[in-house]
Biotite code that builds the C-alpha atoms (Angstrom):
import biotite.structure as struc

atoms = struc.array([
    struc.Atom([0.185, -0.113, -0.068], chain_id="A", res_id=1, res_name="MET", atom_name="CA", element="C"),
    struc.Atom([1.705, 3.714, -0.976], chain_id="A", res_id=2, res_name="SER", atom_name="CA", element="C"),
    struc.Atom([2.092, 5.992, 1.649], chain_id="A", res_id=3, res_name="ASP", atom_name="CA", element="C"),
    struc.Atom([-0.853, 8.314, -0.555], chain_id="A", res_id=4, res_name="ASP", atom_name="CA", element="C"),
    struc.Atom([-3.171, 5.410, 0.876], chain_id="A", res_id=5, res_name="GLU", atom_name="CA", element="C"),
    struc.Atom([-2.408, 5.082, 3.597], chain_id="A", res_id=6, res_name="ILE", atom_name="CA", element="C"),
    struc.Atom([-2.665, 8.410, 4.689], chain_id="A", res_id=7, res_name="ASP", atom_name="CA", element="C"),
    struc.Atom([-6.263, 8.841, 3.221], chain_id="A", res_id=8, res_name="LYS", atom_name="CA", element="C"),
    struc.Atom([-6.953, 6.253, 5.284], chain_id="A", res_id=9, res_name="THR", atom_name="CA", element="C"),
    struc.Atom([-5.651, 7.427, 8.402], chain_id="A", res_id=10, res_name="ILE", atom_name="CA", element="C"),
    struc.Atom([-7.461, 10.403, 7.621], chain_id="A", res_id=11, res_name="GLU", atom_name="CA", element="C"),
    struc.Atom([-10.445, 9.111, 7.038], chain_id="A", res_id=12, res_name="GLU", atom_name="CA", element="C"),
    struc.Atom([-10.760, 7.196, 10.203], chain_id="A", res_id=13, res_name="VAL", atom_name="CA", element="C"),
    struc.Atom([-9.639, 10.308, 11.953], chain_id="A", res_id=14, res_name="MET", atom_name="CA", element="C"),
    struc.Atom([-12.447, 12.081, 10.920], chain_id="A", res_id=15, res_name="LYS", atom_name="CA", element="C"),
    struc.Atom([-14.781, 9.080, 12.380], chain_id="A", res_id=16, res_name="GLU", atom_name="CA", element="C"),
    struc.Atom([-12.928, 9.110, 15.157], chain_id="A", res_id=17, res_name="ILE", atom_name="CA", element="C"),
    struc.Atom([-14.365, 13.298, 15.348], chain_id="A", res_id=18, res_name="ARG", atom_name="CA", element="C"),
    struc.Atom([-17.789, 12.361, 14.278], chain_id="A", res_id=19, res_name="ALA", atom_name="CA", element="C"),
    struc.Atom([-18.050, 10.358, 17.254], chain_id="A", res_id=20, res_name="SER", atom_name="CA", element="C"),
    struc.Atom([-20.762, 10.780, 19.905], chain_id="A", res_id=21, res_name="PRO", atom_name="CA", element="C"),
    struc.Atom([-17.250, 10.158, 22.877], chain_id="A", res_id=22, res_name="ASP", atom_name="CA", element="C"),
    struc.Atom([-14.946, 12.909, 20.463], chain_id="A", res_id=23, res_name="TYR", atom_name="CA", element="C"),
    struc.Atom([-15.289, 16.143, 22.776], chain_id="A", res_id=24, res_name="SER", atom_name="CA", element="C"),
    struc.Atom([-13.300, 18.237, 20.812], chain_id="A", res_id=25, res_name="GLY", atom_name="CA", element="C"),
    struc.Atom([-9.320, 19.961, 20.993], chain_id="A", res_id=26, res_name="HIS", atom_name="CA", element="C"),
    struc.Atom([-9.549, 20.995, 24.825], chain_id="A", res_id=27, res_name="SER", atom_name="CA", element="C"),
    struc.Atom([-7.259, 19.864, 26.843], chain_id="A", res_id=28, res_name="CYS", atom_name="CA", element="C"),
    struc.Atom([-9.272, 20.500, 29.995], chain_id="A", res_id=29, res_name="SER", atom_name="CA", element="C"),
    struc.Atom([-11.303, 16.751, 29.024], chain_id="A", res_id=30, res_name="ALA", atom_name="CA", element="C"),
    struc.Atom([-13.347, 14.974, 31.232], chain_id="A", res_id=31, res_name="HIS", atom_name="CA", element="C"),
    struc.Atom([-12.732, 12.027, 32.998], chain_id="A", res_id=32, res_name="SER", atom_name="CA", element="C"),
    struc.Atom([-16.410, 10.760, 33.683], chain_id="A", res_id=33, res_name="ASP", atom_name="CA", element="C"),
    struc.Atom([-16.896, 10.479, 30.080], chain_id="A", res_id=34, res_name="THR", atom_name="CA", element="C"),
    struc.Atom([-18.687, 7.762, 28.715], chain_id="A", res_id=35, res_name="GLN", atom_name="CA", element="C"),
    struc.Atom([-17.447, 5.235, 26.107], chain_id="A", res_id=36, res_name="CYS", atom_name="CA", element="C"),
    struc.Atom([-21.306, 4.556, 23.960], chain_id="A", res_id=37, res_name="SER", atom_name="CA", element="C"),
    struc.Atom([-19.998, 3.082, 20.770], chain_id="A", res_id=38, res_name="GLN", atom_name="CA", element="C"),
    struc.Atom([-19.587, -0.586, 22.151], chain_id="A", res_id=39, res_name="ASN", atom_name="CA", element="C"),
    struc.Atom([-23.332, -0.893, 22.940], chain_id="A", res_id=40, res_name="LYS", atom_name="CA", element="C"),
    struc.Atom([-23.944, -2.906, 20.025], chain_id="A", res_id=41, res_name="ASN", atom_name="CA", element="C"),
    struc.Atom([-20.487, -4.965, 20.863], chain_id="A", res_id=42, res_name="SER", atom_name="CA", element="C"),
    struc.Atom([-22.701, -7.898, 21.620], chain_id="A", res_id=43, res_name="SER", atom_name="CA", element="C"),
    struc.Atom([-25.087, -8.087, 18.066], chain_id="A", res_id=44, res_name="ASP", atom_name="CA", element="C"),
    struc.Atom([-21.284, -7.990, 16.235], chain_id="A", res_id=45, res_name="ASN", atom_name="CA", element="C"),
    struc.Atom([-19.500, -10.013, 17.259], chain_id="A", res_id=46, res_name="GLU", atom_name="CA", element="C"),
    struc.Atom([-18.938, -12.729, 14.405], chain_id="A", res_id=47, res_name="GLU", atom_name="CA", element="C"),
    struc.Atom([-17.567, -9.914, 12.310], chain_id="A", res_id=48, res_name="ASN", atom_name="CA", element="C"),
    struc.Atom([-18.402, -11.547, 8.950], chain_id="A", res_id=49, res_name="ASN", atom_name="CA", element="C"),
    struc.Atom([-15.251, -13.475, 9.892], chain_id="A", res_id=50, res_name="GLY", atom_name="CA", element="C"),
    struc.Atom([-12.783, -10.135, 9.989], chain_id="A", res_id=51, res_name="LYS", atom_name="CA", element="C"),
    struc.Atom([-10.493, -9.796, 12.899], chain_id="A", res_id=52, res_name="LEU", atom_name="CA", element="C"),
    struc.Atom([-11.523, -7.826, 15.748], chain_id="A", res_id=53, res_name="LYS", atom_name="CA", element="C"),
    struc.Atom([-9.100, -4.684, 16.383], chain_id="A", res_id=54, res_name="VAL", atom_name="CA", element="C"),
    struc.Atom([-9.996, -1.796, 19.239], chain_id="A", res_id=55, res_name="ASP", atom_name="CA", element="C"),
    struc.Atom([-8.207, 0.841, 19.358], chain_id="A", res_id=56, res_name="ILE", atom_name="CA", element="C"),
    struc.Atom([-8.597, 2.255, 22.799], chain_id="A", res_id=57, res_name="TYR", atom_name="CA", element="C"),
    struc.Atom([-7.587, 6.297, 22.819], chain_id="A", res_id=58, res_name="VAL", atom_name="CA", element="C"),
    struc.Atom([-8.689, 9.016, 25.163], chain_id="A", res_id=59, res_name="PRO", atom_name="CA", element="C"),
    struc.Atom([-11.339, 10.664, 22.952], chain_id="A", res_id=60, res_name="LEU", atom_name="CA", element="C"),
    struc.Atom([-12.615, 12.973, 25.494], chain_id="A", res_id=61, res_name="ASP", atom_name="CA", element="C"),
    struc.Atom([-8.589, 14.656, 25.977], chain_id="A", res_id=62, res_name="ALA", atom_name="CA", element="C"),
    struc.Atom([-6.732, 16.383, 23.129], chain_id="A", res_id=63, res_name="CYS", atom_name="CA", element="C"),
    struc.Atom([-6.180, 14.716, 19.398], chain_id="A", res_id=64, res_name="THR", atom_name="CA", element="C"),
    struc.Atom([-2.291, 15.540, 20.323], chain_id="A", res_id=65, res_name="CYS", atom_name="CA", element="C"),
    struc.Atom([-2.564, 12.864, 23.440], chain_id="A", res_id=66, res_name="GLU", atom_name="CA", element="C"),
    struc.Atom([-3.211, 10.354, 21.218], chain_id="A", res_id=67, res_name="TRP", atom_name="CA", element="C"),
    struc.Atom([-2.881, 11.049, 17.160], chain_id="A", res_id=68, res_name="ASP", atom_name="CA", element="C"),
    struc.Atom([1.011, 10.069, 16.678], chain_id="A", res_id=69, res_name="LYS", atom_name="CA", element="C"),
    struc.Atom([-0.535, 6.816, 18.647], chain_id="A", res_id=70, res_name="PHE", atom_name="CA", element="C"),
    struc.Atom([-3.381, 6.231, 16.289], chain_id="A", res_id=71, res_name="MET", atom_name="CA", element="C"),
    struc.Atom([-0.831, 7.041, 12.852], chain_id="A", res_id=72, res_name="ASN", atom_name="CA", element="C"),
    struc.Atom([1.444, 4.234, 13.869], chain_id="A", res_id=73, res_name="ARG", atom_name="CA", element="C"),
    struc.Atom([-1.561, 1.958, 14.705], chain_id="A", res_id=74, res_name="VAL", atom_name="CA", element="C"),
    struc.Atom([-2.973, 2.464, 11.334], chain_id="A", res_id=75, res_name="PHE", atom_name="CA", element="C"),
    struc.Atom([0.217, 2.092, 9.723], chain_id="A", res_id=76, res_name="VAL", atom_name="CA", element="C"),
    struc.Atom([0.098, -1.554, 10.358], chain_id="A", res_id=77, res_name="GLU", atom_name="CA", element="C"),
    struc.Atom([-3.478, -2.033, 9.678], chain_id="A", res_id=78, res_name="LEU", atom_name="CA", element="C"),
    struc.Atom([-3.307, -0.703, 6.464], chain_id="A", res_id=79, res_name="THR", atom_name="CA", element="C"),
    struc.Atom([-1.750, -3.496, 4.886], chain_id="A", res_id=80, res_name="PRO", atom_name="CA", element="C"),
    struc.Atom([-4.752, -5.928, 5.884], chain_id="A", res_id=81, res_name="TYR", atom_name="CA", element="C"),
    struc.Atom([-7.629, -3.674, 6.304], chain_id="A", res_id=82, res_name="ILE", atom_name="CA", element="C"),
    struc.Atom([-10.275, -6.025, 3.953], chain_id="A", res_id=83, res_name="LYS", atom_name="CA", element="C"),
    struc.Atom([-9.407, -8.234, 6.801], chain_id="A", res_id=84, res_name="HIS", atom_name="CA", element="C"),
    struc.Atom([-9.569, -6.317, 9.996], chain_id="A", res_id=85, res_name="ILE", atom_name="CA", element="C"),
    struc.Atom([-12.990, -4.632, 11.835], chain_id="A", res_id=86, res_name="ASP", atom_name="CA", element="C"),
    struc.Atom([-11.356, -2.097, 14.051], chain_id="A", res_id=87, res_name="TYR", atom_name="CA", element="C"),
    struc.Atom([-13.288, 0.692, 15.886], chain_id="A", res_id=88, res_name="ASP", atom_name="CA", element="C"),
    struc.Atom([-11.850, 3.485, 18.159], chain_id="A", res_id=89, res_name="THR", atom_name="CA", element="C"),
    struc.Atom([-13.148, 3.559, 21.895], chain_id="A", res_id=90, res_name="LYS", atom_name="CA", element="C"),
    struc.Atom([-12.678, 5.958, 24.749], chain_id="A", res_id=91, res_name="ASN", atom_name="CA", element="C"),
    struc.Atom([-9.945, 4.845, 27.007], chain_id="A", res_id=92, res_name="LEU", atom_name="CA", element="C"),
    struc.Atom([-11.888, 6.502, 29.427], chain_id="A", res_id=93, res_name="ASN", atom_name="CA", element="C"),
    struc.Atom([-14.425, 3.986, 29.253], chain_id="A", res_id=94, res_name="SER", atom_name="CA", element="C"),
    struc.Atom([-16.246, 1.880, 31.964], chain_id="A", res_id=95, res_name="VAL", atom_name="CA", element="C"),
    struc.Atom([-15.513, -0.744, 28.961], chain_id="A", res_id=96, res_name="GLU", atom_name="CA", element="C"),
    struc.Atom([-11.616, 0.376, 29.805], chain_id="A", res_id=97, res_name="ALA", atom_name="CA", element="C"),
    struc.Atom([-12.025, -0.079, 32.932], chain_id="A", res_id=98, res_name="ARG", atom_name="CA", element="C"),
    struc.Atom([-13.235, -3.288, 32.889], chain_id="A", res_id=99, res_name="ASN", atom_name="CA", element="C"),
    struc.Atom([-10.765, -4.535, 30.819], chain_id="A", res_id=100, res_name="LEU", atom_name="CA", element="C"),
    struc.Atom([-8.367, -2.827, 32.882], chain_id="A", res_id=101, res_name="ASN", atom_name="CA", element="C"),
    struc.Atom([-6.411, -0.487, 30.395], chain_id="A", res_id=102, res_name="LEU", atom_name="CA", element="C"),
    struc.Atom([-4.608, 2.342, 31.870], chain_id="A", res_id=103, res_name="HIS", atom_name="CA", element="C"),
    struc.Atom([-2.580, 2.967, 28.823], chain_id="A", res_id=104, res_name="ASN", atom_name="CA", element="C"),
    struc.Atom([-3.474, 3.702, 24.962], chain_id="A", res_id=105, res_name="LYS", atom_name="CA", element="C"),
    struc.Atom([-3.697, 0.205, 23.381], chain_id="A", res_id=106, res_name="CYS", atom_name="CA", element="C"),
    struc.Atom([-5.508, -2.459, 20.851], chain_id="A", res_id=107, res_name="ILE", atom_name="CA", element="C"),
    struc.Atom([-7.033, -5.096, 22.260], chain_id="A", res_id=108, res_name="VAL", atom_name="CA", element="C"),
    struc.Atom([-7.706, -7.931, 19.845], chain_id="A", res_id=109, res_name="VAL", atom_name="CA", element="C"),
    struc.Atom([-10.893, -10.397, 19.129], chain_id="A", res_id=110, res_name="ASP", atom_name="CA", element="C"),
    struc.Atom([-11.714, -8.635, 23.089], chain_id="A", res_id=111, res_name="GLY", atom_name="CA", element="C"),
    struc.Atom([-8.494, -9.999, 24.553], chain_id="A", res_id=112, res_name="GLU", atom_name="CA", element="C"),
    struc.Atom([-4.982, -9.547, 23.011], chain_id="A", res_id=113, res_name="LYS", atom_name="CA", element="C"),
    struc.Atom([-3.380, -6.376, 24.244], chain_id="A", res_id=114, res_name="LYS", atom_name="CA", element="C"),
    struc.Atom([-1.054, -4.530, 22.495], chain_id="A", res_id=115, res_name="PHE", atom_name="CA", element="C"),
    struc.Atom([0.633, -0.936, 24.068], chain_id="A", res_id=116, res_name="SER", atom_name="CA", element="C"),
    struc.Atom([2.655, -0.726, 21.537], chain_id="A", res_id=117, res_name="SER", atom_name="CA", element="C"),
    struc.Atom([1.929, -0.759, 17.408], chain_id="A", res_id=118, res_name="SER", atom_name="CA", element="C"),
    struc.Atom([5.635, -2.522, 17.605], chain_id="A", res_id=119, res_name="PHE", atom_name="CA", element="C"),
    struc.Atom([3.956, -5.391, 19.057], chain_id="A", res_id=120, res_name="THR", atom_name="CA", element="C"),
    struc.Atom([0.490, -5.473, 16.512], chain_id="A", res_id=121, res_name="LEU", atom_name="CA", element="C"),
    struc.Atom([3.214, -4.997, 13.518], chain_id="A", res_id=122, res_name="LYS", atom_name="CA", element="C"),
    struc.Atom([4.835, -8.348, 15.053], chain_id="A", res_id=123, res_name="ARG", atom_name="CA", element="C"),
    struc.Atom([1.721, -10.379, 15.848], chain_id="A", res_id=124, res_name="GLU", atom_name="CA", element="C"),
    struc.Atom([-1.003, -9.636, 13.360], chain_id="A", res_id=125, res_name="LEU", atom_name="CA", element="C"),
    struc.Atom([0.387, -11.732, 10.719], chain_id="A", res_id=126, res_name="PRO", atom_name="CA", element="C"),
    struc.Atom([0.106, -14.188, 13.299], chain_id="A", res_id=127, res_name="ARG", atom_name="CA", element="C"),
    struc.Atom([-3.370, -13.696, 14.388], chain_id="A", res_id=128, res_name="LEU", atom_name="CA", element="C"),
    struc.Atom([-4.613, -13.386, 10.465], chain_id="A", res_id=129, res_name="LEU", atom_name="CA", element="C"),
    struc.Atom([-3.010, -16.297, 10.220], chain_id="A", res_id=130, res_name="LYS", atom_name="CA", element="C"),
    struc.Atom([-4.312, -17.937, 12.746], chain_id="A", res_id=131, res_name="ALA", atom_name="CA", element="C"),
    struc.Atom([-7.924, -17.198, 11.783], chain_id="A", res_id=132, res_name="LYS", atom_name="CA", element="C"),
    struc.Atom([-7.313, -18.008, 8.141], chain_id="A", res_id=133, res_name="GLY", atom_name="CA", element="C"),
    struc.Atom([-7.835, -14.541, 6.637], chain_id="A", res_id=134, res_name="LEU", atom_name="CA", element="C"),
    struc.Atom([-4.430, -14.889, 5.195], chain_id="A", res_id=135, res_name="ILE", atom_name="CA", element="C"),
])
C-alpha cells in the first residue's frame, strides 16, 4: 500500500473519530467521566463477518495531541490488512476500558489480546490473521 493510500485511510479514520459522540473536541481540559457509547451493540457484532476484531483505545475526551501519533502508527500497521480487519476506536476513559483493566493507549484484538505499541502489533498481526485463516 502506498503512502498516499495510508494517509487517506488515516484521514478517514480521524474523521470518523471526530464524528464520534464520545469525542469532545480538541480541548485539553478533558472530562474523565465521559462514558463510551460506541460499544452498545458490540454483542451484535461478535461475528465481525469473519474479520479480525481490533479495538483501539485512546482517550477520546482528551486533546488529539495526546493520541494522534499513536493512531497514525497503529494504522500504518493495520492498513496493509484492512480488508481483513473490523476496527473500532473506543474511549480509554470508559467503563468498558476499565472492565478490561486498560490504563494506557492500546489495541485489543478479538477482545482478549492486548498490545500497547504498534511494534508488537506489527509483529503479531500477521500471525493472528493466519491463525484465523484470513491470510
